[in-house]
DOFI-628385 format. One record per residue (C-alpha): residue in one letter; x, y, z. Coordinates in steps of 0.1 Angstrom, whole numbers, padded with zeros to 4 digits, always signed. Example, Ala and Ser with C-alpha at 12.3 -4.5 7.8 and 13.67 -1.06 7.14 Angstrom:
// DOFI-628385
A+0123-0045+0078 S+0137-0011+0071 
***
This chain:
// DOFI-628385
M-0370-0141-0158 G-0370-0180-0144 S-0346-0166-0119 T-0372-0137-0109 A-0400-0165-0108 F-0379-0184-0085 R-0372-0154-0063 L-0412-0142-0060 S-0420-0179-0056 W-0425-0167-0013 F-0455-0149-0021 P-0485-0171-0003 T-0508-0193-0033 F-0539-0196-0009 T-0575-0192-0022 S-0606-0197-0012 D-0638-0216-0031 R-0643-0181-0049 G-0608-0179-0059 V-0598-0151-0034 G-0566-0149-0019 W-0539-0127-0002 S-0567-0113+0025 G-0592-0104-0004 V-0573-0097-0037 N-0585-0123-0064 A-0561-0144-0082 T-0561-0123-0113 D-0548-0091-0091 R-0522-0112-0075 D-0508-0123-0109 S-0509-0085-0126 L-0493-0078-0088 K-0463-0104-0093 A-0460-0088-0130 V-0454-0056-0115 L-0430-0064-0088 A-0412-0087-0113 K-0409-0056-0136 K-0393-0034-0109 Y-0373-0058-0094 I-0349-0062-0127 K-0355-0027-0132 S-0336-0017-0100 K-0309-0047-0113 N-0302-0029-0141 M-0300+0005-0123 F-0270-0008-0097 F-0254-0025-0126 Q-0255+0006-0146 K-0244+0029-0117 S-0224+0001-0097 H-0189+0024-0116 L-0198+0050-0095 A-0192+0034-0063 W-0156+0041-0065 L-0161+0077-0072 I-0173+0076-0037 L-0148+0051-0023 L-0114+0073-0033 P-0119+0104-0021 I-0137+0091+0013 V-0105+0067+0020 S-0081+0096+0008 F-0086+0119+0039 I-0100+0099+0067 Y-0072+0093+0096 D-0075+0080+0130 S-0044+0101+0154 R-0051+0073+0180 S-0035+0045+0162 V+0000+0042+0160 E-0001+0044+0120 P-0027+0073+0118 Y-0034+0067+0080 Q-0032+0028+0068 D-0053+0005+0094 V-0082+0030+0094 R-0083+0034+0059 F-0075-0004+0051 L-0107-0015+0069 F-0128+0009+0058 T-0121+0000+0022 V-0129-0038+0033 F-0160-0027+0051 F-0173-0010+0019 L-0163-0036-0009 S-0181-0065+0018 I-0207-0041+0015 H-0203-0034-0031 S-0199-0072-0032 I-0233-0081-0010 L-0251-0058-0036 Y-0237-0070-0062 F-0241-0103-0062 Y-0276-0101-0053 K-0284-0080-0077 N-0264-0098-0104 D-0277-0131-0122 N-0254-0132-0146 I-0221-0116-0127 Y-0190-0106-0145 F-0166-0131-0162 V-0132-0122-0179 K-0135-0129-0217 S-0099-0117-0230 R-0071-0138-0227 T-0049-0103-0214 G-0077-0101-0183 K-0073-0142-0179 L-0035-0137-0176 F-0035-0107-0152 F-0061-0130-0128 G-0046-0162-0132 A-0009-0149-0124 G-0022-0127-0096 I-0040-0158-0082 L-0003-0176-0080 F+0014-0143-0071 S-0008-0150-0039 I-0005-0185-0034 W+0030-0179-0031 A+0028-0155-0008 V+0010-0177+0016 V+0036-0202+0006 T+0066-0180+0014 S+0049-0167+0049 F+0059-0206+0066 F+0096-0202+0059 A+0097-0166+0074 V+0116-0156+0108 N+0080-0140+0121 Y+0050-0152+0095 Y+0028-0131+0114 Q+0043-0103+0097 A+0025-0117+0064 L-0010-0119+0070 I-0021-0081+0066 P+0000-0080+0030 I-0016-0112+0020 S-0048-0097+0026 R-0041-0064+0008 I-0030-0083-0024 L-0060-0102-0023 I-0083-0072-0019 F-0065-0056-0043 G-0076-0084-0067 L-0109-0079-0058 L-0109-0045-0064 V-0099-0052-0099 Y-0120-0074-0107 F-0149-0056-0093 M-0142-0027-0111 L-0142-0045-0139 A-0176-0056-0139 S-0186-0020-0127 F-0169-0007-0159 S-0182-0032-0181 K-0215-0011-0189 I-0197+0026-0185 K-0209+0048-0212 S-0185+0075-0205 W-0155+0078-0187 A-0155+0117-0182 V-0170+0118-0149 Y-0145+0099-0135 F-0118+0122-0148 K-0140+0154-0136 I-0140+0141-0098 F-0109+0127-0096 T-0093+0162-0106 L-0113+0179-0081 L-0098+0152-0058 V-0061+0155-0068 L-0072+0199-0069 F-0079+0195-0028 H-0049+0175-0022 A-0025+0196-0033 F-0046+0226-0019 V-0040+0208+0010 G-0003+0206+0009 I+0001+0242-0004 C-0014+0254+0026 Q+0010+0233+0047 T+0035+0249+0034 A+0025+0283+0039 E+0021+0272+0073 I-0016+0287+0068 A-0040+0259+0077 F-0043+0221+0080 T-0007+0220+0097 G-0020+0197+0127 V-0025+0168+0103 P+0000+0138+0117 G+0024+0127+0098 N+0062+0136+0087 W+0077+0166+0073 Q+0049+0187+0060 P+0038+0193+0031 N+0023+0159+0033 G-0015+0162+0027 F-0039+0139+0040 M-0008+0114+0034 G+0011+0111+0064 H+0041+0113+0041 R+0057+0139+0020 N+0069+0111-0007 L+0035+0096-0010 F+0018+0130-0014 G+0039+0137-0040 S+0039+0110-0056 Y-0003+0109-0055 I-0004+0141-0068 A+0022+0134-0100 A-0003+0099-0103 G-0034+0122-0108 L-0017+0147-0134 C-0035+0125-0161 F-0070+0138-0145 P-0063+0176-0153 I-0045+0167-0187 F-0069+0152-0201 L-0096+0180-0190 F-0074+0207-0206 V-0064+0187-0238 K-0102+0170-0247 E-0127+0196-0227 K-0142+0230-0235 G-0151+0256-0219 F-0151+0258-0179 W-0137+0224-0177 K-0111+0231-0200 W-0096+0259-0185 L-0101+0242-0146 G-0081+0214-0161 A-0057+0241-0165 V-0057+0256-0134 V-0056+0222-0114 L-0028+0213-0139 F-0007+0243-0124 V-0016+0244-0088 C-0008+0203-0088 L+0028+0213-0104 L+0031+0237-0073 A+0022+0213-0050 I+0041+0188-0062 A+0077+0213-0060 F+0068+0219-0028 S+0068+0185-0017 Q+0104+0184-0022 T+0100+0152-0038 R+0122+0138-0061 A+0103+0109-0075 A+0076+0128-0078 W+0093+0156-0099 M+0111+0130-0122 E+0073+0116-0122 V+0062+0150-0138 V+0087+0144-0165 L+0081+0110-0172 T+0043+0120-0175 L+0050+0149-0201 L+0071+0122-0222 V+0045+0097-0223 L+0016+0121-0231 L+0037+0132-0257 L+0049+0099-0271 G+0016+0089-0268 W+0000+0117-0286 V+0026+0117-0317 G+0018+0074-0318 I-0023+0088-0319 N-0020+0115-0343 G+0015+0117-0359 L+0042+0144-0362 S+0028+0163-0389 D-0003+0177-0367 V+0013+0203-0353 K-0020+0214-0337 H-0023+0184-0311 L+0012+0189-0301 A+0006+0223-0292 R-0012+0214-0256 P+0008+0188-0242 I+0040+0215-0248 T+0019+0241-0234 A+0021+0217-0203 G+0056+0215-0208 L+0062+0252-0206 L+0039+0256-0176 A+0058+0233-0158 F+0091+0254-0166 L+0070+0288-0156 L+0062+0269-0123 I+0099+0262-0113 V+0108+0302-0117 I+0078+0310-0101 V+0092+0289-0071 A+0127+0300-0073 V+0120+0335-0074 F+0088+0334-0042 A+0093+0305-0026 G+0107+0312+0012 P+0144+0310+0019 E+0137+0274+0040 V+0121+0256+0011 K+0139+0271-0013 S+0170+0255+0002 S+0156+0225+0007 I+0147+0222-0029 G+0179+0234-0041 K+0192+0205-0020 R+0175+0181-0031 L+0182+0192-0067 A+0220+0193-0060 S+0215+0158-0045 F+0211+0145-0076 A+0249+0149-0089 K+0262+0136-0050 I+0254+0103-0044 N+0283+0089-0023 A+0291+0055-0015 H+0309+0056+0017 G+0301+0070+0051 P+0272+0081+0072 E+0256+0115+0064 T+0241+0140+0087 D+0228+0160+0053 E+0192+0146+0052 A+0189+0156+0012 V+0221+0141-0002 G+0221+0116+0027 S+0184+0097+0019 V+0200+0093-0018 Q+0230+0071+0002 F+0205+0054+0025 R+0184+0042-0006 F+0213+0027-0028 R+0227+0009+0003 N+0191-0008+0010 W+0192-0019-0020 G+0226-0034-0022 Q+0220-0051+0012 T+0183-0061-0003 V+0202-0083-0028 E+0226-0101-0007 M+0194-0108+0014 F+0177-0121-0022 K+0212-0145-0027 D+0209-0164+0005 H+0172-0167-0002 P+0172-0171-0041 L+0135-0191-0040 T+0112-0183-0014 G+0124-0149+0002 V+0124-0139+0037 G+0087-0135+0038 L+0064-0111+0034 D+0069-0077+0054 N+0100-0094+0070 W+0124-0073+0051 K+0124-0053+0082 V+0129-0080+0106 V+0161-0092+0085 V+0177-0071+0068 P+0203-0057+0102 K+0219-0088+0092 Y+0231-0071+0062 G+0250-0043+0073 L+0247-0008+0083 G+0217+0014+0070 G+0241+0046+0073 Y+0225+0077+0092 P+0205+0082+0111 V+0198+0048+0112 D+0233+0038+0127 A+0229+0063+0156 G+0193+0048+0163 L+0177+0079+0156 R+0156+0059+0127 V+0148+0023+0119 R+0144+0005+0085 A+0108-0003+0076 R+0115-0010+0036 P+0143-0004+0011 H+0125+0024-0007 N+0119+0000-0039 V+0089-0023-0043 Y+0106-0047-0068 L+0137-0050-0049 K+0114-0056-0017 I+0093-0081-0034 L+0125-0104-0049 G+0138-0104-0013 E+0107-0112+0003 M+0089-0137-0020 G+0119-0147-0039 L+0130-0150-0075 V+0096-0165-0082 G+0072-0142-0068 F+0091-0116-0084 L+0086-0130-0117 L+0049-0133-0112 F+0048-0098-0097 V+0065-0083-0125 F+0046-0104-0150 V+0013-0093-0138 L+0027-0053-0147 I+0038-0062-0177 T+0008-0080-0188 V-0010-0045-0183 A+0018-0021-0192 Y+0017-0041-0232 T-0022-0040-0230 S-0019-0003-0230 V+0008+0006-0249 K-0004-0021-0275 N-0038-0003-0279 I-0024+0034-0278 F-0004+0027-0309 S-0031+0005-0328 K-0047+0014-0357 K-0077-0012-0348 T-0087+0005-0319 K-0111+0035-0318 K-0095+0067-0317 E-0114+0080-0286 D-0102+0049-0270 R-0069+0054-0278 Y-0067+0084-0260 L-0085+0066-0228 F-0054+0040-0231 L-0032+0068-0230 F-0044+0085-0198 F-0048+0058-0177 G-0014+0041-0189 T-0004+0075-0181 G-0011+0069-0145 Y-0004+0033-0150 F+0033+0040-0158 V+0040+0067-0132 F+0030+0044-0107 L+0055+0015-0118 F+0079+0042-0117 D+0074+0052-0087 M+0078+0018-0077 I+0117+0020-0082 P+0128+0049-0053 S+0096+0050-0036 F+0070+0030-0018 S+0035+0039-0035 V+0017+0007-0030 A+0025+0008+0010 R-0009+0023+0011 I-0046+0013+0004 E-0055+0048-0011 Q-0029+0044-0034 N-0039+0005-0041 I-0072+0019-0050 L-0058+0045-0075 F-0031+0020-0091 A-0065-0005-0095 F-0084+0017-0114 F-0061+0025-0136 V-0057-0012-0140 A-0092-0021-0143 A-0099+0009-0166 I-0072-0005-0193 L-0085-0041-0190 S-0119-0030-0195 L-0110-0010-0226 H-0093-0036-0236 E-0121-0062-0231 K-0147-0042-0252 Q-0120-0039-0283 E-0111-0078-0278 K-0154-0085-0281 G-0169-0098-0308 K-0131-0118-0312 H-0126-0152-0314 V-0115-0162-0283 R-0098-0195-0269 P-0120-0217-0250 L-0119-0226-0216 Y-0119-0261-0212 F-0142-0257-0181 N-0141-0299-0172 K-0105-0301-0171 I-0102-0271-0154 Y-0131-0273-0128 C-0117-0312-0123 A-0084-0302-0115 T-0090-0277-0093 L-0124-0274-0072 G-0145-0304-0089 F-0143-0316-0051 V-0165-0288-0039 H-0206-0295-0042 L-0221-0275-0064 P-0252-0274-0085 P-0253-0302-0113 P-0247-0292-0147 A-0279-0287-0173 P-0284-0307-0201 S-0259-0302-0226 P-0265-0293-0265 K-0228-0310-0271 R-0224-0345-0253 G-0201-0349-0225 E-0199-0304-0225 P-0221-0287-0199 A-0245-0259-0208 L-0233-0223-0207 D-0258-0215-0183 A-0244-0244-0162 Q-0208-0232-0166 N-0219-0200-0152 L-0238-0213-0123 K-0205-0230-0114 W-0181-0205-0114 R-0207-0178-0099 S-0202-0202-0074 I-0168-0205-0070 I-0163-0164-0073 I-0191-0158-0045 A-0173-0185-0023 G-0140-0167-0030 S-0150-0138-0023 A-0166-0141+0007 A-0141-0157+0020 I-0111-0132+0010 L-0134-0107+0026 L-0143-0124+0059 Y-0102-0129+0063 S-0096-0095+0054 L-0123-0080+0079 V-0110-0103+0107 M-0071-0091+0098 S-0080-0051+0092 F-0101-0049+0120 S-0075-0067+0145 R-0049-0048+0134 Y-0065-0009+0134 K-0076-0023+0174 F-0041-0034+0176 D-0024-0004+0171 K-0047+0018+0187 N-0037-0002+0223 F-0002-0005+0214 K-0005+0037+0211 N-0020+0038+0244 I+0009+0015+0255 I+0034+0039+0242 D+0019+0070+0251 N+0019+0056+0289 N+0054+0048+0287 K+0059+0085+0279 A+0042+0100+0306 G+0053+0076+0330 N+0023+0057+0335 Y+0037+0020+0338 K+0013+0011+0359 N-0014+0017+0334 T+0012-0001+0308 I+0012-0032+0326 R-0024-0036+0336 Q-0027-0032+0296 I-0007-0053+0287 A-0030-0085+0277 K-0052-0062+0258 A-0025-0046+0238 K-0016-0085+0225 S-0030-0098+0196 I-0032-0133+0181 F-0025-0122+0148 H-0001-0091+0149 K+0032-0089+0166 L+0051-0061+0157 N+0042-0022+0146 Y+0050-0005+0119 F+0081+0005+0131 G+0094-0033+0135 E+0086-0030+0176 P+0066-0058+0191 V+0043-0046+0223 E+0066-0067+0245 L+0095-0041+0246 F+0074-0014+0261 S+0056-0037+0287 A+0096-0048+0293 E+0102-0009+0300 A+0072-0005+0322 Y+0083-0038+0342 I+0118-0025+0344 S+0107+0008+0359 E+0088-0011+0386 N+0117-0033+0392 K+0101-0066+0379 Y+0131-0080+0363 G+0123-0114+0362 S+0088-0104+0342 A+0105-0076+0320 I+0137-0108+0310 N+0102-0134+0302 E+0086-0099+0278 L+0122-0094+0258 E+0125-0134+0254 Q+0094-0133+0235 A+0104-0102+0218 L+0136-0114+0206 I+0112-0143+0193 Y+0094-0119+0168 H+0120-0095+0160 P+0156-0112+0166 N+0177-0082+0151 S+0167-0056+0169 A+0190-0029+0182 K+0166-0017+0206 I+0152-0053+0225 L+0190-0065+0225 S+0204-0028+0242 T+0168-0029+0268 F+0178-0068+0274 G+0212-0053+0285 T+0196-0026+0305 V+0175-0054+0326 Y+0207-0067+0339 M+0228-0039+0341 T+0200-0027+0367 Q+0209-0057+0384 R+0247-0049+0387 E+0250-0082+0364 F+0274-0064+0336 G+0286-0095+0327 E+0255-0108+0315 A+0246-0078+0303 A+0278-0067+0282 P+0269-0091+0253 Y+0232-0078+0246 F+0250-0044+0243 E+0278-0056+0220 R+0251-0073+0198 A+0230-0039+0196 L+0259-0024+0187 K+0264-0041+0154 F+0231-0029+0143 T+0236+0008+0155 P+0274+0014+0158 F+0266+0051+0164 D+0242+0046+0191 V+0255+0071+0221 S+0231+0060+0250 I+0247+0021+0238 K+0280+0032+0237 R+0277+0047+0271 E+0259+0019+0289 L+0286-0009+0276 A+0317+0015+0287 V+0296+0013+0320 C+0297-0023+0320 Y+0334-0026+0306 F+0344-0006+0334 N+0329-0024+0362 L+0342-0059+0346 G+0375-0045+0346 R+0382-0045+0309 Y+0396-0008+0310 R+0413-0005+0282 A+0382-0017+0259 C+0364+0008+0285 M+0389+0039+0272 E+0388+0027+0236 L+0351+0030+0232 L+0349+0064+0252 Q+0373+0075+0223 T+0346+0073+0197 F+0323+0099+0212 D+0322+0132+0228 I+0321+0127+0268 K+0332+0161+0277 G+0311+0177+0308 V+0297+0141+0318 G+0313+0138+0350 N+0307+0102+0352 L+0323+0091+0319 E+0352+0116+0320 A+0356+0098+0358 M+0354+0068+0340 Y+0380+0079+0310 E+0409+0088+0337 R+0409+0061+0358 S+0405+0035+0329 L+0440+0059+0317 E+0454+0051+0349 E+0445+0014+0349 V+0460+0007+0314 Y+0492+0030+0314 G+0495+0036+0350 Q+0495+0075+0345 
***
């Protein structure tokens, strides 16, 4: 009530000689009104605190469906911006409505957030050693936002009474996503959604689509196993639809995650109920038989194209080749991953402590060898190694990798420990099992894929983390927890910040609990505000950058180079230099300048582009084009040669370099280069080849 009185102290207290104030309201009525308002205020605060967990039932469904096709990356930017904005509103309401904010009490929770804070700090440190430190700005923001998501979810879940609403809403969510994917496969709806090979749902990438559905399998399975009546059979139907969508996604990682989900649930079920309870094992076994039935249905009724693709991907598990470019996409993608993983390890060996900096993998990896077909042909660029663990190892070094793994193991250990602990309530053990299953799917998906690359995946992952930690906090409630030596920690870290002085303490030399909470409240509010402000600036500027970048790309494709030149200044950003594919704005502005015969401006743009991405074959070949257009073949040839080292099967670069060699009188080099690709029917190249033969052999 003390804080309530403080909040109501702004009421007028003027009274006349007759004891009347507030335009005729007497003092007694005024006090009664204050009491009524105070009760309503407290009731509204309690209502918010009790219902705040429902915010995540709003955030995740909205974020997983919105996209903006006007951006270079239609999904990532707008979804991250919306999440940061939503979290900002939620944090304002949370801190305003709660005087005593949530503090993590369990040792596991403290270890999680402590290691997470160190991981964030190390991410900032490693960015100073990066080739392009601008690339680290958004990943740092996403790491911090993930931490805030887990914290606010933990605070919300501390008052939750039933988890059933989450399982029901998220079951409906994965059902709709799976339905969208099936419609895309049948080409009856949602085919205009941007992205790569369909079905990709509303994820823009079929790997992300398959992994998202696989991570959400725990929700319908829970309803199928634990609920009764309508929700039980809805869970069975949703499970079938989700498995069908995963099969059609042609995502091998998701297929393996289905098997992982069933194995984890089966082992956990045995751990909770024992082997003797056959009745409890019947439902998980039924789910496994349902998956087997689904495979039969797909094999029999799927169209020839889908059936062929699924067959190739199943066969690719046994066709892992180690050498040579592959034109078979299903087999080649497996080799592509192994090659990237090996090059990432080499990258780590060269930068064992700090790595190459967050999101600099795409900038540095061309130095470590070829990417395989179609990267070596210049048809695709490498944006990630398709392994989150190795990406962290290569970009943040050993320290960052160990902190990252420690954070993940902390939650995994907590989940497994409570599943098999007889001290934990049986119903809570089931919750640990199902939430832990979703969590382990994410951990597995980080090996062959990149599930945490998107904010909607991060929100679901944060939900599993917060749910496990929240359940563990309740289990630890009432147990002795090692005391937090507040004075030492505070003075060693944030003592320089002016915070409210401690109240009189019952023990000499120790601050009272209220004062301690008040200080940490100020620290948490200040830290949250700084993170959200930074993330709002980063997310909005990134969204604006990619939208303007898309306009530049569209203008160049349409041949509107004058419009490109006019929009160059608008497209450039203080904080962001490369798009999702590792291309700087300066590359496209240089192409526009070349088309307008402004070669000096084009060279200036390319010099800047080369600073942001010194290992880009496209930038180097464009540099060569500038000089070759001016017939400065001696200047152009070295750039084409450097570009060809990164994309040795790029025919366009070979063709330009052959022209340079021919005009420089290097006929043998020209002849040998022209022999590496098909020149039949290309008149000028055939003539160059004949002339080179004459010059070399005298024929």
